[in-house]
C-alpha positions as CSV (number, residue, x, y, z in Angstrom):
1,I,131.7,105.2,65.4
2,F,132.0,103.4,68.6
3,D,131.1,103.7,72.3
4,P,134.3,104.1,74.4
5,N,132.4,103.2,77.6
6,N,130.8,100.0,76.5
7,Q,132.4,97.0,74.7
8,C,130.2,95.9,71.8
9,Y,130.4,93.6,68.8
10,E,132.6,94.7,65.9
11,V,132.9,92.9,62.6
12,P,136.1,90.9,62.7
13,I,137.7,92.2,59.5
14,D,141.0,94.0,58.9
15,V,140.4,97.5,57.6
16,P,143.1,98.6,55.1
17,T,145.1,101.6,55.9
18,V,145.0,104.3,53.2
19,E,148.5,105.5,52.4
20,K,147.6,108.3,50.0
21,S,146.4,111.7,51.1
22,A,144.9,114.5,49.1
23,S,145.7,118.2,49.4
24,L,143.0,120.3,51.0
25,D,142.6,122.3,47.8
26,S,141.7,119.3,45.8
27,I,138.8,118.1,48.1
28,K,135.4,119.0,46.6
29,Y,133.3,118.3,49.6
30,E,133.0,119.6,53.2
31,F,132.3,117.2,56.1
32,K,130.6,118.7,59.1
33,Y,129.4,117.0,62.3
34,N,127.6,118.0,65.4
35,H,128.3,116.2,68.6
36,K,127.5,118.7,71.2
37,S,123.7,118.7,71.0
38,E,121.1,116.1,71.7
39,R,121.1,115.2,68.0
40,F,124.3,113.9,66.6
41,G,124.6,114.9,63.0
42,I,126.8,114.4,59.9
43,S,126.6,116.5,56.8
44,I,128.4,116.3,53.4
45,I,128.2,119.5,51.4
46,R,129.5,120.2,47.8
47,K,131.9,123.1,48.1
48,S,131.2,124.6,44.6
49,S,127.4,125.0,45.0
50,K,126.9,124.5,48.8
51,T,124.4,121.7,48.0
52,V,123.8,119.5,51.0
53,L,124.3,115.9,49.6
54,F,123.8,114.1,52.9
55,N,122.5,115.2,56.2
56,C,121.7,112.7,59.0
57,G,121.0,115.3,61.7
58,I,117.2,115.3,61.2
59,G,116.6,112.3,63.5
60,P,118.1,110.5,66.4
61,L,121.2,108.3,66.0
62,I,120.5,104.8,67.5
63,F,123.7,103.0,68.2
64,A,123.4,99.6,69.7
65,D,125.2,96.2,69.6
66,Q,125.1,95.0,66.0
67,F,122.7,97.8,65.0
68,I,123.0,101.5,63.8
69,Q,119.9,103.5,62.8
70,L,120.0,107.0,61.4
71,S,117.6,109.2,59.3
72,S,118.8,111.5,56.6
73,S,117.4,114.1,54.3
74,L,118.3,113.9,50.6
75,A,119.2,116.5,48.1
76,S,116.9,115.1,45.4
77,K,113.9,112.7,45.1
78,Y,115.9,110.8,42.4
79,I,117.8,108.3,44.4
80,Y,119.0,105.0,42.8
81,G,120.4,101.7,44.2
82,L,120.2,102.2,48.0
83,G,119.8,99.2,50.3
84,E,119.2,95.5,49.6
85,H,115.8,95.0,48.1
86,R,113.8,93.8,45.1
87,G,111.9,96.2,42.9
88,S,112.5,99.4,41.0
89,F,116.1,100.8,40.8
90,L,114.6,104.3,41.5
91,Q,114.0,104.4,45.2
92,D,110.9,105.6,47.0
93,V,112.2,108.3,49.4
94,N,108.9,109.0,51.2
95,W,110.0,107.9,54.7
96,S,111.2,104.5,53.4
97,R,113.5,102.1,55.3
98,Y,116.5,100.4,53.7
99,A,118.9,97.9,55.0
100,F,122.7,98.2,54.5
101,W,125.1,95.5,55.2
102,S,128.7,96.1,56.0
103,R,129.8,92.8,54.4
104,D,128.2,90.3,52.0
105,V,130.6,87.4,51.5
106,F,129.8,83.7,50.9
107,H,131.6,81.4,53.3
108,A,131.7,77.6,52.4
């Protein structure tokens, strides 16, 4: 995701190019996005059961220099291991906030 009209900070790392491709018949998930309304949204849906696994179209997308914020609904209340925190491995999903870092590498 980037803003073509404004230059902003991007993490200075090389992103590897994926050489493999999968046939469309072997993909088990659908990816949908809405970019035409006031609410940008992305959804990932399991093809076999039509279960929505990830949906971030429920709140606004905030895209700023060195910061992205989005809200998502979850398919289950049993979510484990999201974000960087201390505490229970089972996450509290009652309007909780979690930080995600794109890179966590020690530099000497």
